[in-house]
Each structure stands twice: as structure tokens, then as C-alpha cells.
GUVO-354152 format. One record per residue: residue number from 1; residue in one letter; y, z, x of N, C-alpha, C, O in turn. Coordinates in Angstrom, 2 decimals. Each point is the difference from the previous one (the first is absolute). Example, Ala and Ser with C-alpha at 12.3 -4.5 7.8 and 13.67 -1.06 7.14 Angstrom:
2
R   k r    n.c2    n.c3    n.c1   ca.c2   ca.c3   ca.c1    c.c2    c.c3    c.c1    o.c2    o.c3    o.c1
R   1 A   -5.69    7.80   13.19    1.19    0.00   -0.89    1.20    0.00    0.90   -0.02    0.66    1.04
R   2 S    1.07   -1.38   -1.39    1.19    0.06    0.82    1.09    0.73   -0.77    1.11    0.17    0.51
***
This chain:
84
R   k r    n.c2    n.c3    n.c1   ca.c2   ca.c3   ca.c1    c.c2    c.c3    c.c1    o.c2    o.c3    o.c1
R   1 X  -17.49    9.63   -1.38    0.61   -1.26    0.43    1.51    0.18   -0.05    0.55    0.52   -0.97
R   2 X    0.11   -0.96    2.01    1.45    0.09    0.07    0.60   -1.41    0.04   -0.59   -0.93    0.56
R   3 X    1.76    0.80   -1.16    0.70   -1.28   -0.02    1.47    0.25    0.28    0.56    1.05   -0.34
R   4 X    0.06   -2.03    0.97    1.43    0.04    0.26    0.63   -1.25   -0.61   -0.50   -1.11    0.19
R   5 X    1.59    1.31   -0.91    0.74   -1.11   -0.60    1.40   -0.01    0.60    0.68    1.03    0.02
R   6 X   -0.26   -2.18    0.48    1.36   -0.17    0.52    0.68   -1.05   -0.86   -0.53   -1.10   -0.20
R   7 X    1.71    1.43   -0.29    0.73   -0.87   -0.93    1.35   -0.37    0.62    0.74    0.86    0.49
R   8 X   -0.43   -2.16   -0.53    1.26   -0.52    0.52    0.62   -0.92   -1.04   -0.70   -0.53   -0.86
R   9 X    2.04    0.34    0.94    0.60   -1.05   -0.82   -0.55   -1.36    0.44   -0.27   -0.20    1.18
R  10 X    0.11   -0.71   -2.12   -0.43   -1.35    0.36    1.01   -0.59    0.98    1.19    0.30   -0.05
R  11 X   -1.69   -1.15    0.95    0.87   -0.58    1.04    1.19   -0.77   -0.60    1.09   -0.02    0.57
R  12 X   -1.32   -0.60   -1.73    1.08   -0.80   -0.60    1.02    0.85   -0.76    1.01   -0.52   -0.48
R  13 X   -1.27    1.83    0.36    0.90    0.92   -0.69    0.82    0.74    1.06   -0.55    0.44    1.01
R  14 X    1.85   -0.30   -1.23    0.84    0.74    0.94   -0.48    1.44    0.10   -0.12    0.69   -1.01
R  15 X   -0.14   -0.24    2.22   -0.37    1.39    0.27    1.27    0.73    0.39    0.30    0.15    1.19
R  16 X    0.46    0.32   -2.18    1.29    0.62    0.25   -0.14    1.25    0.87    0.83    0.24    0.88
R  17 X   -1.87    0.54   -1.11   -0.21    1.21    0.79   -0.30   -0.36    1.46    0.56    0.60    0.92
R  18 X   -1.45   -1.57   -0.72   -0.32   -0.44    1.35    1.22   -0.54    0.72    0.20    0.26    1.19
R  19 X    0.62   -1.04   -1.91    1.22   -0.56    0.59    0.96    1.11    0.41    0.57   -0.04    1.09
R  20 X   -0.40    1.04   -1.96    0.90    1.12    0.31   -0.49    0.78    1.21    0.80    0.43    0.84
R  21 X   -2.11   -0.23   -0.74   -0.56    0.72    1.15    0.22   -0.80    1.28    0.38    0.56    1.03
R  22 X   -0.62   -1.87   -1.09    0.20   -0.85    1.18    1.46    0.07    0.46    0.27    0.13    1.19
R  23 X    0.66   -0.21   -2.13    1.41    0.06    0.35    0.37    1.36    0.59    0.78    0.07    0.95
R  24 X   -1.34    1.00   -1.51    0.27    1.34    0.53   -0.56    0.15    1.41    0.65    0.58    0.88
R  25 X   -1.84   -1.12   -0.65   -0.58    0.05    1.34    0.87   -0.77    1.00    0.22    0.47    1.11
R  26 X    0.27   -1.64   -1.52    0.88   -0.78    0.87    1.27    0.80    0.32    0.48   -0.02    1.13
R  27 X    0.05    0.70   -2.13    1.19    0.82    0.20   -0.23    1.16    0.96    0.93    0.50    0.62
R  28 X   -2.18   -0.07   -0.51   -0.36    1.08    0.92   -0.40   -0.52    1.38   -0.41    0.77    0.87
R  29 X    0.53   -2.08   -0.69   -0.30   -0.57    1.31   -1.39   -0.61    0.14   -0.38   -0.41    1.09
R  30 X   -0.38    0.35   -2.18   -1.34   -0.58    0.04    0.06   -1.46   -0.44   -0.62   -0.38   -1.00
R  31 X    1.37   -0.41    1.73    0.25   -1.39   -0.40   -1.22   -0.90    0.16    0.00   -1.13   -0.50
R  32 X   -1.04    1.59    1.18   -1.21   -0.81    0.17   -0.83   -0.11   -1.29   -0.88   -0.86   -0.10
R  33 X    1.16    1.71   -0.88   -0.74   -0.04   -1.27    0.50   -1.20   -0.79    1.18   -0.06   -0.36
R  34 X   -2.07   -0.88    0.09    0.39   -1.23   -0.69   -0.27    0.05   -1.49    0.68   -0.67   -0.78
R  35 X   -1.66    1.47    0.38   -0.32    0.09   -1.43   -0.64    1.36   -0.28   -0.74    0.53    0.82
R  36 X    1.05    0.01   -1.98   -0.64    1.23   -0.48   -0.48   -0.28   -1.42    0.76   -0.49   -0.84
R  37 X   -2.01    0.80    0.58   -0.52   -0.07   -1.36   -0.30    1.42   -0.43   -0.86    0.67    0.58
R  38 X    1.56   -0.20   -1.58   -0.21    1.35   -0.51   -1.04   -0.07   -1.11    0.02   -0.92   -0.82
R  39 X   -0.92    1.88    0.80   -1.05   -0.01   -1.00   -0.47    1.40   -0.33    0.61    1.00    0.38
R  40 X   -1.72   -0.95   -1.09   -0.62    1.26   -0.38   -1.46   -0.03    0.41   -0.60   -1.07    0.11
R  41 X    0.04    2.25    0.13   -1.40    0.10    0.40   -0.66    1.10   -0.82    0.56    1.09   -0.16
R  42 X   -1.74   -1.39   -0.35   -0.79    0.97   -0.76   -1.35    0.16    0.68   -0.63   -0.98    0.38
R  43 X    0.19    2.21   -0.22   -1.34    0.29    0.51   -0.79    0.62   -1.14    0.40    1.01   -0.57
R  44 X   -1.52   -1.63    0.25   -0.80    0.41   -1.16   -1.38    0.46    0.43   -0.65   -0.66    0.81
R  45 X    0.20    1.77   -1.35   -1.38    0.47    0.20   -0.76   -0.35   -1.27    0.31    0.52   -1.08
R  46 X   -1.29   -1.40    1.20   -0.70   -0.53   -1.16   -1.41    0.55   -0.14   -0.85   -0.60   -0.66
R  47 X    0.59    1.73    1.26   -1.29    0.64   -0.16   -1.14   -0.83    0.55    0.06   -0.51    1.12
R  48 X   -1.11    0.37   -1.92   -1.25   -0.63    0.44   -0.10   -1.49   -0.33   -1.10   -0.55    0.04
R  49 X    2.20   -0.11   -0.37   -0.08   -1.42   -0.34   -0.44   -0.82    1.22    0.29    0.36    1.14
R  50 X   -0.99   -1.45   -1.39   -0.33   -0.94    1.07    1.28   -0.73    0.42    0.99    0.01   -0.73
R  51 X   -1.01   -0.64    1.90    1.18   -0.73    0.47    0.38   -1.11   -0.97    1.18   -0.20   -0.28
R  52 X   -2.16   -0.51   -0.24    0.27   -1.10   -0.94    0.64    0.53   -1.28    0.98   -0.55   -0.48
R  53 X   -1.54    1.62   -0.06    0.53    0.58   -1.24    1.39    0.60    0.24    0.89   -0.12   -0.84
R  54 X   -0.72    0.78    1.99    1.30    0.59    0.32    1.06   -1.08    0.09    1.10    0.16   -0.54
R  55 X   -1.41   -1.27    1.21    0.96   -1.09    0.11    0.40   -0.55   -1.35    1.18   -0.28   -0.24
R  56 X   -2.15    0.13   -0.65    0.27   -0.51   -1.35    0.89    0.97   -0.78    0.96   -0.42   -0.64
R  57 X   -1.29    1.70    0.70    0.77    1.01   -0.74    1.43    0.11    0.54    0.95    0.11   -0.77
R  58 X   -0.81   -0.14    2.09    1.34    0.12    0.58    0.84   -1.22   -0.35    1.19    0.13   -0.27
R  59 X   -1.79   -1.31    0.26    0.73   -1.21   -0.41    0.50    0.17   -1.45    1.13   -0.37   -0.31
R  60 X   -1.97    0.92   -0.56    0.41    0.25   -1.39    1.17    0.98   -0.04    0.94   -0.18   -0.77
R  61 X   -1.00    1.23    1.60    1.08    0.99    0.05    1.31   -0.65    0.42    1.06    0.29   -0.55
R  62 X   -1.15   -1.18    1.53    1.20   -0.69    0.48    0.59   -0.88   -1.10    1.20    0.02   -0.23
R  63 X   -2.05   -0.77   -0.43    0.47   -0.92   -1.04    0.58    0.73   -1.21    0.92   -0.49   -0.65
R  64 X   -1.46    1.67    0.35    0.41    0.72   -1.20    1.08    1.05    0.22    0.73    0.32   -0.93
R  65 X   -0.61    0.22    2.16    0.95    1.09    0.19    0.71    0.00    1.36    1.22    0.07    0.05
R  66 X   -1.97   -0.15    1.02    0.58    0.27    1.32    0.99   -1.06    0.46    0.98    0.33    0.68
R  67 X   -1.20   -1.58   -1.03    0.88   -1.09    0.44    0.49   -0.79   -1.19   -0.64   -0.02   -1.06
R  68 X    1.76   -0.63    1.23    0.50   -0.95   -0.99   -0.28   -1.39    0.55    0.76   -0.50    0.84
R  69 X   -1.85   -0.15   -1.29   -0.40   -1.29    0.57    1.06   -1.10   -0.10   -0.08   -1.00    0.71
R  70 X    1.06    1.18   -1.58    1.06   -1.01   -0.12    0.91   -0.01    1.23    0.49   -1.05    0.40
R  71 X   -0.26    2.22    0.21    0.95    0.08    1.11   -0.59    0.65    1.25    0.67    0.07    1.04
R  72 X   -1.92    0.40   -1.12   -0.60    0.68    1.14   -1.36   -0.60    0.33   -0.68   -0.56   -0.86
R  73 X    0.30    0.69    2.13   -1.34   -0.36    0.44   -0.63    1.26    0.59    0.70    0.93    0.40
R  74 X   -2.01   -0.92   -0.36   -0.66    1.20    0.51   -1.20   -0.37    0.85   -0.58   -1.08   -0.13
R  75 X    0.24    2.01    1.02   -1.18   -0.14    0.85   -0.87    1.22   -0.27    0.49    1.12   -0.08
R  76 X   -1.78   -1.35   -0.04   -0.96    1.08   -0.23   -0.93    0.07    1.19   -0.52   -1.01    0.46
R  77 X    0.32    2.21    0.03   -0.97    0.23    1.07   -0.97    1.07   -0.50    0.42    1.10   -0.36
R  78 X   -1.70   -1.43    0.36   -1.03    0.94   -0.43   -0.82    0.38    1.23   -0.64   -0.85    0.60
R  79 X    0.67    2.13   -0.24   -0.77    0.49    1.14    0.10   -0.91    1.22   -1.01   -0.33    0.62
R  80 X    2.23   -0.09   -0.29    0.21   -0.80    1.19   -0.21   -1.49   -0.16    0.18   -0.75    0.96
R  81 X   -0.57    0.29   -2.16   -0.21   -1.44   -0.21    1.10   -0.54   -0.92    0.07    0.40   -1.16
R  82 X    0.80   -1.30    1.65    1.04   -0.56   -0.85   -0.61   -0.74   -1.19   -0.98   -0.73    0.15
R  83 X    1.58    0.92   -1.34   -0.50   -0.65   -1.20    1.15   -0.52   -0.84   -0.09    0.02   -1.23
R  84 X    1.16   -0.47    1.83    1.15   -0.44   -0.79   -0.33   -1.30   -0.65    0.83   -0.56   -0.72
***
């Protein structure tokens, strides 16, 4: 079973990296870009776990290590099925 986790700053938190990238893109002539959200992505191979068990375990991983729930939000996709 494979899972993908994508982590972004919460919308209400300033995404300084995303803002800097947007400004740099505008400086390079890409003025059509209105917003950039910078984040991280993890691809996990969970062996023989079922989709339900994999989703539960990955959520635990996010809460305990991969994301900081105070300032970040995350999306989990297990074998093509979103489970955020």
C-alpha cells in the first residue's frame, strides 16, 4: 500500500516561502501567478496494510512527526483515494 502526504502552511498563517516565490516569479515576468503555496510532499510505502489501516497510520505519522498541526494542514492520499 502506498500513501502520499502533502503538507502546506494553514491558510491563515503567512506562507513566507510561497510569497517570496510569487514575487520572484513576478520579477521574472510571470505576473499571471496570483498565489503560490509552498509545501512538502512525502511518498510512503506501507507494505501490506489495508487502505483503512494505512490511512489511520499515516494520519498518526502526520500528527506526531510529519506536520505541525498548529501551523500546517495536510492531505493524505492512499492508493489514489484522498483521505484528508
